[in-house]
N, C-alpha and C positions, 0 to 999 in steps of 0.2 A: 207379179206372183198371182197365180190363179187358184181358185178353190178346187180341190180334188173332188171329183164326183164319183159316187159309187153306184153300182147297179146290182140288183138282186141276182143270185145264182139259183139254179134249179133245186139245190139242196137247202135253201133257206138262208144262206150266208150272203155276204156282200163282197164284191170284187171291184177294184178301181176300174172305171171306164177308160178305154183307150184315149189318149190325148192326141188330138189331131192338130197339126200345125196349120194355122190359118195365115194366109198371105192377104192382108186387106188391100194391098196395092193392086192386086189383080182385079178387084171390083171397080177400081177407079179408072182402069185403062180400058180402052176400046179393044175388042177382040181383033179388029182389023189392023191395029197399029202395033207394030213390034219395034220398039225403039232400039237404036243402035247403042253400042257401048259408049261410055263417056270418055274413053281414053283419047288423049290428044297427043300424038307422037311429035307434033311440031312445037309444043310448048316447052319453054326453057324453065328449068327448075330454079327457083329463087332461094337464095340462102336465107333461112329464117331470121338470122341476126340482122341482115340487111333490111328485111321487111319490117321487123320491129323497130329498128333505128329510123326508118322512113316514117312510120306512123308517129313515133315520139317526136321526130323533127317537125312534122306537120302540126302536132299539138302545141309544141313550143312556139312555132311561128304564129299560129292563131292567137295564142295567149299574148305574145308580144304585140301583135297588131291591135288587139282589143285594148290592152293596157296603154299602149302608145296613143291610140286614137282617143281614148278617154282623157289621157293626160294633156293632150293639146286641144281638147274641146271640140273634137270632130263630131261627136254625137250629142252635143249638149246644146 
């Protein structure tokens, strides 16, 4: 949220100044470099449920390895 700025009018009143949309990313890019779109038509879409299950599975496996390694004295 930005603060609305007002400028004086010739009859002594105030009117809101026009809001200009600033694209700060333009300042970060070189003028000579025009990046291609990030679309990748060769990528396969992954089911979100499978992705969540894979991450949870890796977390459980990590937990089991850490608890099992501590239980048998691997890191002690």
